[in-house]
PDB file of N, CA, C and O in Angstrom:
ATOM      1  N   MET A   1      22.083 -12.462  -4.659  1.00  0.00           N
ATOM      2  CA  MET A   1      21.590 -11.058  -4.771  1.00  0.00           C
ATOM      3  C   MET A   1      22.245 -10.352  -3.578  1.00  0.00           C
ATOM      4  O   MET A   1      22.279 -10.933  -2.494  1.00  0.00           O
ATOM      5  N   PRO A   2      22.769  -9.117  -3.726  1.00  0.00           N
ATOM      6  CA  PRO A   2      23.199  -8.479  -2.655  1.00  0.00           C
ATOM      7  C   PRO A   2      22.313  -8.205  -1.348  1.00  0.00           C
ATOM      8  O   PRO A   2      21.123  -7.907  -1.450  1.00  0.00           O
ATOM      9  N   GLU A   3      22.904  -8.313  -0.228  1.00  0.00           N
ATOM     10  CA  GLU A   3      22.052  -8.259   1.076  1.00  0.00           C
ATOM     11  C   GLU A   3      21.523  -6.888   1.112  1.00  0.00           C
ATOM     12  O   GLU A   3      20.368  -6.683   1.484  1.00  0.00           O
ATOM     13  N   PHE A   4      22.280  -5.971   0.757  1.00  0.00           N
ATOM     14  CA  PHE A   4      21.672  -4.580   0.782  1.00  0.00           C
ATOM     15  C   PHE A   4      20.513  -4.415   0.109  1.00  0.00           C
ATOM     16  O   PHE A   4      19.591  -3.831   0.677  1.00  0.00           O
ATOM     17  N   LEU A   5      20.356  -4.900  -1.222  1.00  0.00           N
ATOM     18  CA  LEU A   5      19.115  -4.863  -2.108  1.00  0.00           C
ATOM     19  C   LEU A   5      17.781  -5.638  -1.527  1.00  0.00           C
ATOM     20  O   LEU A   5      16.610  -5.264  -1.592  1.00  0.00           O
ATOM     21  N   VAL A   6      18.307  -6.794  -0.959  1.00  0.00           N
ATOM     22  CA  VAL A   6      17.169  -7.651  -0.317  1.00  0.00           C
ATOM     23  C   VAL A   6      16.517  -6.596   0.918  1.00  0.00           C
ATOM     24  O   VAL A   6      15.316  -6.350   1.036  1.00  0.00           O
ATOM     25  N   THR A   7      17.435  -6.137   1.652  1.00  0.00           N
ATOM     26  CA  THR A   7      17.099  -5.329   2.732  1.00  0.00           C
ATOM     27  C   THR A   7      16.303  -4.071   2.424  1.00  0.00           C
ATOM     28  O   THR A   7      15.416  -3.630   3.155  1.00  0.00           O
ATOM     29  N   PHE A   8      16.712  -3.516   1.241  1.00  0.00           N
ATOM     30  CA  PHE A   8      16.196  -2.202   0.761  1.00  0.00           C
ATOM     31  C   PHE A   8      14.764  -2.752   0.322  1.00  0.00           C
ATOM     32  O   PHE A   8      13.775  -2.187   0.790  1.00  0.00           O
ATOM     33  N   VAL A   9      14.613  -3.756  -0.497  1.00  0.00           N
ATOM     34  CA  VAL A   9      13.155  -4.086  -0.956  1.00  0.00           C
ATOM     35  C   VAL A   9      12.223  -4.396   0.140  1.00  0.00           C
ATOM     36  O   VAL A   9      11.085  -3.928   0.190  1.00  0.00           O
ATOM     37  N   GLY A  10      12.734  -5.209   1.034  1.00  0.00           N
ATOM     38  CA  GLY A  10      12.052  -5.456   2.197  1.00  0.00           C
ATOM     39  C   GLY A  10      11.496  -4.215   2.889  1.00  0.00           C
ATOM     40  O   GLY A  10      10.316  -4.143   3.231  1.00  0.00           O
ATOM     41  N   LEU A  11      12.328  -3.304   3.072  1.00  0.00           N
ATOM     42  CA  LEU A  11      12.065  -2.127   3.919  1.00  0.00           C
ATOM     43  C   LEU A  11      10.982  -1.297   2.934  1.00  0.00           C
ATOM     44  O   LEU A  11       9.960  -0.838   3.443  1.00  0.00           O
ATOM     45  N   LEU A  12      11.203  -1.162   1.784  1.00  0.00           N
ATOM     46  CA  LEU A  12      10.241  -0.380   1.022  1.00  0.00           C
ATOM     47  C   LEU A  12       8.849  -1.022   0.942  1.00  0.00           C
ATOM     48  O   LEU A  12       7.812  -0.362   0.999  1.00  0.00           O
ATOM     49  N   LEU A  13       8.898  -2.300   0.810  1.00  0.00           N
ATOM     50  CA  LEU A  13       7.498  -3.035   0.924  1.00  0.00           C
ATOM     51  C   LEU A  13       6.857  -2.744   2.296  1.00  0.00           C
ATOM     52  O   LEU A  13       5.666  -2.433   2.305  1.00  0.00           O
ATOM     53  N   ARG A  14       7.520  -2.815   3.422  1.00  0.00           N
ATOM     54  CA  ARG A  14       7.069  -2.582   4.641  1.00  0.00           C
ATOM     55  C   ARG A  14       6.644  -1.221   4.819  1.00  0.00           C
ATOM     56  O   ARG A  14       5.662  -1.034   5.538  1.00  0.00           O
ATOM     57  N   VAL A  15       7.287  -0.121   4.221  1.00  0.00           N
ATOM     58  CA  VAL A  15       6.937   1.157   4.271  1.00  0.00           C
ATOM     59  C   VAL A  15       5.543   1.351   3.548  1.00  0.00           C
ATOM     60  O   VAL A  15       4.600   1.968   4.044  1.00  0.00           O
ATOM     61  N   LEU A  16       5.542   0.777   2.388  1.00  0.00           N
ATOM     62  CA  LEU A  16       4.286   0.948   1.453  1.00  0.00           C
ATOM     63  C   LEU A  16       3.053   0.436   2.395  1.00  0.00           C
ATOM     64  O   LEU A  16       2.010   1.086   2.463  1.00  0.00           O
ATOM     65  N   GLU A  17       3.250  -0.772   3.110  1.00  0.00           N
ATOM     66  CA  GLU A  17       2.273  -1.419   3.877  1.00  0.00           C
ATOM     67  C   GLU A  17       1.762  -0.280   4.883  1.00  0.00           C
ATOM     68  O   GLU A  17       0.598   0.115   4.941  1.00  0.00           O
ATOM     69  N   ILE A  18       2.666   0.110   5.546  1.00  0.00           N
ATOM     70  CA  ILE A  18       2.461   0.980   6.744  1.00  0.00           C
ATOM     71  C   ILE A  18       1.724   2.277   6.254  1.00  0.00           C
ATOM     72  O   ILE A  18       0.729   2.724   6.825  1.00  0.00           O
ATOM     73  N   ALA A  19       2.272   2.810   5.205  1.00  0.00           N
ATOM     74  CA  ALA A  19       1.482   4.029   4.516  1.00  0.00           C
ATOM     75  C   ALA A  19       0.119   3.857   4.114  1.00  0.00           C
ATOM     76  O   ALA A  19      -0.733   4.726   4.300  1.00  0.00           O
ATOM     77  N   ILE A  20      -0.136   2.593   3.488  1.00  0.00           N
ATOM     78  CA  ILE A  20      -1.561   2.220   3.186  1.00  0.00           C
ATOM     79  C   ILE A  20      -2.389   1.998   4.267  1.00  0.00           C
ATOM     80  O   ILE A  20      -3.547   2.403   4.164  1.00  0.00           O
ATOM     81  N   ILE A  21      -2.016   1.392   5.377  1.00  0.00           N
ATOM     82  CA  ILE A  21      -2.752   1.210   6.723  1.00  0.00           C
ATOM     83  C   ILE A  21      -2.981   2.634   7.211  1.00  0.00           C
ATOM     84  O   ILE A  21      -4.119   2.977   7.529  1.00  0.00           O
ATOM     85  N   GLY A  22      -1.967   3.471   7.286  1.00  0.00           N
ATOM     86  CA  GLY A  22      -2.123   4.776   7.916  1.00  0.00           C
ATOM     87  C   GLY A  22      -3.075   5.601   7.071  1.00  0.00           C
ATOM     88  O   GLY A  22      -3.875   6.350   7.631  1.00  0.00           O
ATOM     89  N   ARG A  23      -3.032   5.503   5.796  1.00  0.00           N
ATOM     90  CA  ARG A  23      -4.069   6.282   4.922  1.00  0.00           C
ATOM     91  C   ARG A  23      -5.449   5.820   5.292  1.00  0.00           C
ATOM     92  O   ARG A  23      -6.369   6.621   5.458  1.00  0.00           O
ATOM     93  N   ALA A  24      -5.590   4.467   5.424  1.00  0.00           N
ATOM     94  CA  ALA A  24      -6.843   4.041   5.392  1.00  0.00           C
ATOM     95  C   ALA A  24      -7.561   4.514   6.976  1.00  0.00           C
ATOM     96  O   ALA A  24      -8.758   4.771   7.098  1.00  0.00           O
ATOM     97  N   LEU A  25      -6.704   4.554   7.950  1.00  0.00           N
ATOM     98  CA  LEU A  25      -6.917   5.039   9.346  1.00  0.00           C
ATOM     99  C   LEU A  25      -7.367   6.499   9.304  1.00  0.00           C
ATOM    100  O   LEU A  25      -8.454   6.908   9.713  1.00  0.00           O
ATOM    101  N   ILE A  26      -6.367   7.254   8.741  1.00  0.00           N
ATOM    102  CA  ILE A  26      -6.467   8.753   8.668  1.00  0.00           C
ATOM    103  C   ILE A  26      -7.691   9.168   7.817  1.00  0.00           C
ATOM    104  O   ILE A  26      -8.291  10.212   8.075  1.00  0.00           O
ATOM    105  N   SER A  27      -8.022   8.444   6.915  1.00  0.00           N
ATOM    106  CA  SER A  27      -9.326   8.685   5.992  1.00  0.00           C
ATOM    107  C   SER A  27     -10.653   8.757   6.830  1.00  0.00           C
ATOM    108  O   SER A  27     -11.653   9.373   6.462  1.00  0.00           O
ATOM    109  N   TRP A  28     -10.542   8.060   7.990  1.00  0.00           N
ATOM    110  CA  TRP A  28     -11.735   8.163   8.841  1.00  0.00           C
ATOM    111  C   TRP A  28     -11.939   9.607   9.425  1.00  0.00           C
ATOM    112  O   TRP A  28     -13.041  10.152   9.498  1.00  0.00           O
ATOM    113  N   PHE A  29     -10.649  10.211   9.869  1.00  0.00           N
ATOM    114  CA  PHE A  29     -10.827  11.333  10.507  1.00  0.00           C
ATOM    115  C   PHE A  29     -10.655  12.696   9.541  1.00  0.00           C
ATOM    116  O   PHE A  29     -11.198  13.774   9.783  1.00  0.00           O
ATOM    117  N   ASP A  30      -9.871  12.446   8.510  1.00  0.00           N
ATOM    118  CA  ASP A  30      -9.674  13.498   7.429  1.00  0.00           C
ATOM    119  C   ASP A  30      -9.952  12.897   6.225  1.00  0.00           C
ATOM    120  O   ASP A  30      -9.066  12.299   5.614  1.00  0.00           O
ATOM    121  N   PRO A  31     -11.110  12.988   5.798  1.00  0.00           N
ATOM    122  CA  PRO A  31     -11.509  12.257   4.537  1.00  0.00           C
ATOM    123  C   PRO A  31     -11.186  13.174   3.294  1.00  0.00           C
ATOM    124  O   PRO A  31     -11.269  12.738   2.146  1.00  0.00           O
ATOM    125  N   LEU A  32     -10.812  14.479   3.587  1.00  0.00           N
ATOM    126  CA  LEU A  32     -10.312  15.274   2.381  1.00  0.00           C
ATOM    127  C   LEU A  32      -8.883  15.577   2.354  1.00  0.00           C
ATOM    128  O   LEU A  32      -8.321  16.405   1.636  1.00  0.00           O
ATOM    129  N   PHE A  33      -8.332  14.748   3.285  1.00  0.00           N
ATOM    130  CA  PHE A  33      -6.752  14.807   3.416  1.00  0.00           C
ATOM    131  C   PHE A  33      -6.391  16.280   3.233  1.00  0.00           C
ATOM    132  O   PHE A  33      -5.688  16.592   2.272  1.00  0.00           O
ATOM    133  N   ARG A  34      -6.787  17.120   4.012  1.00  0.00           N
ATOM    134  CA  ARG A  34      -6.280  18.540   4.254  1.00  0.00           C
ATOM    135  C   ARG A  34      -5.093  18.654   5.269  1.00  0.00           C
ATOM    136  O   ARG A  34      -4.411  19.678   5.297  1.00  0.00           O
ATOM    137  N   ASN A  35      -4.889  17.767   5.968  1.00  0.00           N
ATOM    138  CA  ASN A  35      -3.612  17.850   6.936  1.00  0.00           C
ATOM    139  C   ASN A  35      -2.415  17.409   6.220  1.00  0.00           C
ATOM    140  O   ASN A  35      -2.488  16.396   5.523  1.00  0.00           O
ATOM    141  N   PRO A  36      -1.274  18.090   6.321  1.00  0.00           N
ATOM    142  CA  PRO A  36      -0.123  17.753   5.673  1.00  0.00           C
ATOM    143  C   PRO A  36       0.336  16.238   5.618  1.00  0.00           C
ATOM    144  O   PRO A  36       0.758  15.734   4.577  1.00  0.00           O
ATOM    145  N   ILE A  37       0.231  15.582   6.754  1.00  0.00           N
ATOM    146  CA  ILE A  37       0.622  14.111   7.032  1.00  0.00           C
ATOM    147  C   ILE A  37      -0.483  13.252   6.112  1.00  0.00           C
ATOM    148  O   ILE A  37      -0.101  12.342   5.376  1.00  0.00           O
ATOM    149  N   SER A  38      -1.748  13.596   6.215  1.00  0.00           N
ATOM    150  CA  SER A  38      -2.656  12.793   5.453  1.00  0.00           C
ATOM    151  C   SER A  38      -2.584  13.175   3.892  1.00  0.00           C
ATOM    152  O   SER A  38      -2.871  12.322   3.053  1.00  0.00           O
ATOM    153  N   ARG A  39      -2.266  14.235   3.588  1.00  0.00           N
ATOM    154  CA  ARG A  39      -1.945  14.640   2.055  1.00  0.00           C
ATOM    155  C   ARG A  39      -0.723  13.793   1.600  1.00  0.00           C
ATOM    156  O   ARG A  39      -0.656  13.253   0.496  1.00  0.00           O
ATOM    157  N   PHE A  40       0.256  13.729   2.579  1.00  0.00           N
ATOM    158  CA  PHE A  40       1.513  12.990   2.048  1.00  0.00           C
ATOM    159  C   PHE A  40       1.220  11.478   1.935  1.00  0.00           C
ATOM    160  O   PHE A  40       1.731  10.838   1.016  1.00  0.00           O
ATOM    161  N   LEU A  41       0.424  10.894   2.828  1.00  0.00           N
ATOM    162  CA  LEU A  41       0.009   9.496   2.705  1.00  0.00           C
ATOM    163  C   LEU A  41      -0.872   9.362   1.428  1.00  0.00           C
ATOM    164  O   LEU A  41      -0.681   8.400   0.684  1.00  0.00           O
ATOM    165  N   TYR A  42      -1.870  10.326   1.129  1.00  0.00           N
ATOM    166  CA  TYR A  42      -2.493  10.228  -0.001  1.00  0.00           C
ATOM    167  C   TYR A  42      -1.618  10.296  -1.172  1.00  0.00           C
ATOM    168  O   TYR A  42      -1.823   9.476  -2.066  1.00  0.00           O
ATOM    169  N   ASP A  43      -0.719  11.109  -1.296  1.00  0.00           N
ATOM    170  CA  ASP A  43       0.154  11.349  -2.473  1.00  0.00           C
ATOM    171  C   ASP A  43       1.007  10.003  -2.712  1.00  0.00           C
ATOM    172  O   ASP A  43       1.292   9.595  -3.838  1.00  0.00           O
ATOM    173  N   VAL A  44       1.390   9.344  -1.476  1.00  0.00           N
ATOM    174  CA  VAL A  44       2.119   8.168  -1.803  1.00  0.00           C
ATOM    175  C   VAL A  44       1.421   6.965  -2.075  1.00  0.00           C
ATOM    176  O   VAL A  44       1.924   6.074  -2.758  1.00  0.00           O
ATOM    177  N   THR A  45       0.341   6.893  -1.600  1.00  0.00           N
ATOM    178  CA  THR A  45      -0.480   5.523  -1.875  1.00  0.00           C
ATOM    179  C   THR A  45      -1.363   5.684  -3.134  1.00  0.00           C
ATOM    180  O   THR A  45      -1.570   4.689  -3.830  1.00  0.00           O
ATOM    181  N   GLU A  46      -1.823   6.719  -3.419  1.00  0.00           N
ATOM    182  CA  GLU A  46      -2.970   6.936  -4.508  1.00  0.00           C
ATOM    183  C   GLU A  46      -2.417   6.221  -5.740  1.00  0.00           C
ATOM    184  O   GLU A  46      -3.193   5.484  -6.350  1.00  0.00           O
ATOM    185  N   PRO A  47      -1.065   6.367  -6.207  1.00  0.00           N
ATOM    186  CA  PRO A  47      -0.736   5.691  -7.529  1.00  0.00           C
ATOM    187  C   PRO A  47      -0.919   4.160  -7.266  1.00  0.00           C
ATOM    188  O   PRO A  47      -1.039   3.427  -8.248  1.00  0.00           O
ATOM    189  N   ILE A  48      -0.947   3.627  -6.007  1.00  0.00           N
ATOM    190  CA  ILE A  48      -1.053   2.150  -5.759  1.00  0.00           C
ATOM    191  C   ILE A  48      -2.626   1.675  -5.723  1.00  0.00           C
ATOM    192  O   ILE A  48      -3.064   0.658  -6.260  1.00  0.00           O
ATOM    193  N   LEU A  49      -3.308   2.551  -5.037  1.00  0.00           N
ATOM    194  CA  LEU A  49      -4.736   2.445  -4.970  1.00  0.00           C
ATOM    195  C   LEU A  49      -5.599   2.692  -6.066  1.00  0.00           C
ATOM    196  O   LEU A  49      -6.574   1.969  -6.265  1.00  0.00           O
ATOM    197  N   ARG A  50      -5.309   3.695  -6.825  1.00  0.00           N
ATOM    198  CA  ARG A  50      -6.335   4.159  -7.945  1.00  0.00           C
ATOM    199  C   ARG A  50      -6.484   3.021  -9.042  1.00  0.00           C
ATOM    200  O   ARG A  50      -7.586   2.708  -9.493  1.00  0.00           O
ATOM    201  N   PRO A  51      -5.280   2.416  -9.445  1.00  0.00           N
ATOM    202  CA  PRO A  51      -5.700   1.225 -10.496  1.00  0.00           C
ATOM    203  C   PRO A  51      -6.658   0.127  -9.765  1.00  0.00           C
ATOM    204  O   PRO A  51      -7.612  -0.379 -10.356  1.00  0.00           O
ATOM    205  N   ILE A  52      -6.344  -0.159  -8.554  1.00  0.00           N
ATOM    206  CA  ILE A  52      -7.036  -1.248  -7.926  1.00  0.00           C
ATOM    207  C   ILE A  52      -8.439  -0.929  -7.843  1.00  0.00           C
ATOM    208  O   ILE A  52      -9.291  -1.797  -8.035  1.00  0.00           O
ATOM    209  N   ARG A  53      -8.755   0.379  -7.541  1.00  0.00           N
ATOM    210  CA  ARG A  53     -10.158   0.919  -7.535  1.00  0.00           C
ATOM    211  C   ARG A  53     -10.756   0.806  -8.676  1.00  0.00           C
ATOM    212  O   ARG A  53     -11.898   0.350  -8.720  1.00  0.00           O
ATOM    213  N   ASN A  54     -10.098   1.194  -9.790  1.00  0.00           N
ATOM    214  CA  ASN A  54     -10.553   1.097 -11.249  1.00  0.00           C
ATOM    215  C   ASN A  54     -11.212  -0.242 -11.578  1.00  0.00           C
ATOM    216  O   ASN A  54     -12.222  -0.391 -12.265  1.00  0.00           O
ATOM    217  N   PHE A  55     -10.501  -1.177 -10.994  1.00  0.00           N
ATOM    218  CA  PHE A  55     -10.901  -2.648 -11.291  1.00  0.00           C
ATOM    219  C   PHE A  55     -12.102  -3.210 -10.436  1.00  0.00           C
ATOM    220  O   PHE A  55     -12.863  -4.135 -10.719  1.00  0.00           O
ATOM    221  N   MET A  56     -12.073  -2.479  -9.417  1.00  0.00           N
ATOM    222  CA  MET A  56     -13.301  -3.061  -8.472  1.00  0.00           C
ATOM    223  C   MET A  56     -14.613  -2.554  -8.798  1.00  0.00           C
ATOM    224  O   MET A  56     -14.772  -1.471  -9.361  1.00  0.00           O
ATOM    225  N   PRO A  57     -15.632  -3.381  -8.426  1.00  0.00           N
ATOM    226  CA  PRO A  57     -17.046  -2.973  -8.949  1.00  0.00           C
ATOM    227  C   PRO A  57     -17.526  -1.531  -8.018  1.00  0.00           C
ATOM    228  O   PRO A  57     -17.313  -1.281  -6.832  1.00  0.00           O
ATOM    229  N   GLY A  58     -18.085  -0.906  -8.831  1.00  0.00           N
ATOM    230  CA  GLY A  58     -18.659   0.425  -8.288  1.00  0.00           C
ATOM    231  C   GLY A  58     -19.820   0.336  -7.307  1.00  0.00           C
ATOM    232  O   GLY A  58     -20.211  -0.800  -7.039  1.00  0.00           O
ATOM    233  N   GLY A  59     -20.404   1.335  -6.754  1.00  0.00           N
ATOM    234  CA  GLY A  59     -21.409   1.356  -5.972  1.00  0.00           C
ATOM    235  C   GLY A  59     -21.225   0.778  -4.497  1.00  0.00           C
ATOM    236  O   GLY A  59     -22.193   0.698  -3.741  1.00  0.00           O
ATOM    237  N   VAL A  60     -19.949   0.380  -4.117  1.00  0.00           N
ATOM    238  CA  VAL A  60     -19.874  -0.261  -2.978  1.00  0.00           C
ATOM    239  C   VAL A  60     -19.556   1.004  -1.904  1.00  0.00           C
ATOM    240  O   VAL A  60     -18.811   1.924  -2.239  1.00  0.00           O
ATOM    241  N   MET A  61     -20.114   0.959  -0.757  1.00  0.00           N
ATOM    242  CA  MET A  61     -19.904   2.084   0.336  1.00  0.00           C
ATOM    243  C   MET A  61     -18.606   2.051   0.833  1.00  0.00           C
ATOM    244  O   MET A  61     -18.009   3.085   1.131  1.00  0.00           O
ATOM    245  N   ILE A  62     -18.105   0.893   0.950  1.00  0.00           N
ATOM    246  CA  ILE A  62     -16.539   0.753   1.742  1.00  0.00           C
ATOM    247  C   ILE A  62     -15.589   0.455   0.664  1.00  0.00           C
ATOM    248  O   ILE A  62     -15.759  -0.386  -0.219  1.00  0.00           O
ATOM    249  N   ASP A  63     -14.538   1.250   0.823  1.00  0.00           N
ATOM    250  CA  ASP A  63     -13.355   1.102  -0.332  1.00  0.00           C
ATOM    251  C   ASP A  63     -12.489  -0.100   0.242  1.00  0.00           C
ATOM    252  O   ASP A  63     -11.834  -0.043   1.282  1.00  0.00           O
ATOM    253  N   PHE A  64     -12.580  -1.076  -0.509  1.00  0.00           N
ATOM    254  CA  PHE A  64     -11.792  -2.250  -0.253  1.00  0.00           C
ATOM    255  C   PHE A  64     -10.285  -2.150  -0.888  1.00  0.00           C
ATOM    256  O   PHE A  64      -9.502  -3.072  -0.660  1.00  0.00           O
ATOM    257  N   SER A  65      -9.952  -1.237  -1.538  1.00  0.00           N
ATOM    258  CA  SER A  65      -8.726  -1.183  -2.361  1.00  0.00           C
ATOM    259  C   SER A  65      -7.534  -1.197  -1.358  1.00  0.00           C
ATOM    260  O   SER A  65      -6.563  -1.885  -1.672  1.00  0.00           O
ATOM    261  N   PRO A  66      -7.507  -0.531  -0.217  1.00  0.00           N
ATOM    262  CA  PRO A  66      -6.297  -0.771   0.576  1.00  0.00           C
ATOM    263  C   PRO A  66      -6.063  -2.195   1.073  1.00  0.00           C
ATOM    264  O   PRO A  66      -4.934  -2.625   1.309  1.00  0.00           O
ATOM    265  N   LEU A  67      -7.288  -2.974   1.237  1.00  0.00           N
ATOM    266  CA  LEU A  67      -7.118  -4.293   1.697  1.00  0.00           C
ATOM    267  C   LEU A  67      -6.416  -5.134   0.562  1.00  0.00           C
ATOM    268  O   LEU A  67      -5.460  -5.896   0.702  1.00  0.00           O
ATOM    269  N   VAL A  68      -7.176  -4.793  -0.717  1.00  0.00           N
ATOM    270  CA  VAL A  68      -6.556  -5.497  -1.906  1.00  0.00           C
ATOM    271  C   VAL A  68      -4.991  -5.236  -1.999  1.00  0.00           C
ATOM    272  O   VAL A  68      -4.196  -6.143  -2.244  1.00  0.00           O
ATOM    273  N   ALA A  69      -4.648  -4.010  -1.798  1.00  0.00           N
ATOM    274  CA  ALA A  69      -3.300  -3.541  -2.163  1.00  0.00           C
ATOM    275  C   ALA A  69      -2.417  -4.215  -1.127  1.00  0.00           C
ATOM    276  O   ALA A  69      -1.352  -4.674  -1.539  1.00  0.00           O
ATOM    277  N   LEU A  70      -2.702  -4.333   0.117  1.00  0.00           N
ATOM    278  CA  LEU A  70      -2.044  -5.065   1.247  1.00  0.00           C
ATOM    279  C   LEU A  70      -1.907  -6.508   0.828  1.00  0.00           C
ATOM    280  O   LEU A  70      -0.831  -7.061   1.060  1.00  0.00           O
ATOM    281  N   ILE A  71      -2.829  -7.147   0.266  1.00  0.00           N
ATOM    282  CA  ILE A  71      -2.840  -8.598   0.129  1.00  0.00           C
ATOM    283  C   ILE A  71      -1.714  -8.758  -1.260  1.00  0.00           C
ATOM    284  O   ILE A  71      -0.865  -9.644  -1.352  1.00  0.00           O
ATOM    285  N   ILE A  72      -1.929  -7.817  -2.132  1.00  0.00           N
ATOM    286  CA  ILE A  72      -1.004  -7.818  -3.390  1.00  0.00           C
ATOM    287  C   ILE A  72       0.438  -7.486  -2.765  1.00  0.00           C
ATOM    288  O   ILE A  72       1.338  -8.177  -3.241  1.00  0.00           O
ATOM    289  N   LEU A  73       0.787  -6.648  -1.881  1.00  0.00           N
ATOM    290  CA  LEU A  73       1.961  -6.440  -1.395  1.00  0.00           C
ATOM    291  C   LEU A  73       2.565  -7.608  -0.751  1.00  0.00           C
ATOM    292  O   LEU A  73       3.722  -7.962  -0.979  1.00  0.00           O
ATOM    293  N   TRP A  74       1.741  -8.225   0.088  1.00  0.00           N
ATOM    294  CA  TRP A  74       2.135  -9.470   0.816  1.00  0.00           C
ATOM    295  C   TRP A  74       2.584 -10.521   0.007  1.00  0.00           C
ATOM    296  O   TRP A  74       3.530 -11.240   0.327  1.00  0.00           O
ATOM    297  N   ILE A  75       1.880 -10.649  -1.130  1.00  0.00           N
ATOM    298  CA  ILE A  75       2.107 -11.730  -2.117  1.00  0.00           C
ATOM    299  C   ILE A  75       3.373 -11.422  -2.722  1.00  0.00           C
ATOM    300  O   ILE A  75       4.185 -12.345  -2.788  1.00  0.00           O
ATOM    301  N   ILE A  76       3.736 -10.138  -3.239  1.00  0.00           N
ATOM    302  CA  ILE A  76       4.958  -9.746  -3.750  1.00  0.00           C
ATOM    303  C   ILE A  76       6.080 -10.107  -2.687  1.00  0.00           C
ATOM    304  O   ILE A  76       7.105 -10.713  -3.003  1.00  0.00           O
ATOM    305  N   GLU A  77       5.803  -9.694  -1.440  1.00  0.00           N
ATOM    306  CA  GLU A  77       6.906  -9.797  -0.474  1.00  0.00           C
ATOM    307  C   GLU A  77       7.264 -11.325  -0.374  1.00  0.00           C
ATOM    308  O   GLU A  77       8.426 -11.718  -0.274  1.00  0.00           O
ATOM    309  N   ARG A  78       6.168 -12.153  -0.408  1.00  0.00           N
ATOM    310  CA  ARG A  78       6.510 -13.672  -0.167  1.00  0.00           C
ATOM    311  C   ARG A  78       7.187 -14.291  -1.404  1.00  0.00           C
ATOM    312  O   ARG A  78       8.077 -15.139  -1.331  1.00  0.00           O
ATOM    313  N   LEU A  79       6.640 -13.745  -2.641  1.00  0.00           N
ATOM    314  CA  LEU A  79       7.430 -14.177  -3.932  1.00  0.00           C
ATOM    315  C   LEU A  79       8.898 -13.800  -3.925  1.00  0.00           C
ATOM    316  O   LEU A  79       9.828 -14.528  -4.271  1.00  0.00           O
ATOM    317  N   PHE A  80       8.970 -12.515  -3.466  1.00  0.00           N
ATOM    318  CA  PHE A  80      10.504 -11.718  -3.478  1.00  0.00           C
ATOM    319  C   PHE A  80      11.369 -12.750  -2.624  1.00  0.00           C
ATOM    320  O   PHE A  80      12.370 -13.285  -3.100  1.00  0.00           O
ATOM    321  N   TYR A  81      10.875 -13.012  -1.217  1.00  0.00           N
ATOM    322  CA  TYR A  81      11.763 -13.753  -0.260  1.00  0.00           C
ATOM    323  C   TYR A  81      12.026 -15.147  -0.883  1.00  0.00           C
ATOM    324  O   TYR A  81      13.132 -15.680  -0.801  1.00  0.00           O
ATOM    325  N   SER A  82      11.030 -15.686  -1.472  1.00  0.00           N
ATOM    326  CA  SER A  82      11.288 -17.065  -1.725  1.00  0.00           C
ATOM    327  C   SER A  82      11.937 -17.206  -2.914  1.00  0.00           C
ATOM    328  O   SER A  82      12.433 -18.302  -3.175  1.00  0.00           O
ATOM    329  N   ALA A  83      12.046 -16.101  -3.856  1.00  0.00           N
ATOM    330  CA  ALA A  83      13.061 -16.249  -4.958  1.00  0.00           C
ATOM    331  C   ALA A  83      14.505 -16.009  -4.521  1.00  0.00           C
ATOM    332  O   ALA A  83      15.471 -16.615  -4.983  1.00  0.00           O
ATOM    333  N   VAL A  84      14.553 -15.018  -3.541  1.00  0.00           N
ATOM    334  CA  VAL A  84      15.950 -14.714  -3.122  1.00  0.00           C
ATOM    335  C   VAL A  84      16.545 -15.931  -2.194  1.00  0.00           C
ATOM    336  O   VAL A  84      17.755 -16.150  -2.137  1.00  0.00           O
ATOM    337  N   ALA A  85      15.544 -16.721  -1.452  1.00  0.00           N
ATOM    338  CA  ALA A  85      16.067 -17.969  -0.740  1.00  0.00           C
ATOM    339  C   ALA A  85      16.148 -19.045  -1.524  1.00  0.00           C
ATOM    340  O   ALA A  85      16.769 -19.987  -1.031  1.00  0.00           O
ATOM    341  N   GLY A  86      15.616 -19.226  -2.829  1.00  0.00           N
ATOM    342  CA  GLY A  86      15.733 -20.019  -3.521  1.00  0.00           C
ATOM    343  C   GLY A  86      16.254 -20.909  -4.456  1.00  0.00           C
ATOM    344  O   GLY A  86      15.551 -21.814  -4.906  1.00  0.00           O
TER     345      GLY A  86
END
């Protein structure tokens, strides 16, 4: 596999991880996502978090979907790098 593609996929996964962590942190201070930065993070991460949230049980006061998304991204990253190395 071309090195550029491996680097690009790795960078994309890392940026998504940072965006999810950033969204989780910003949601404590701007829960309605009115700030342009928080709105951008919401728009980037919501397509990833919404399907996870739909599968999780309702009635929980803490949103664990960012944690689940990070775990899934880490698994995808490990599988990708092991497939490339392998």
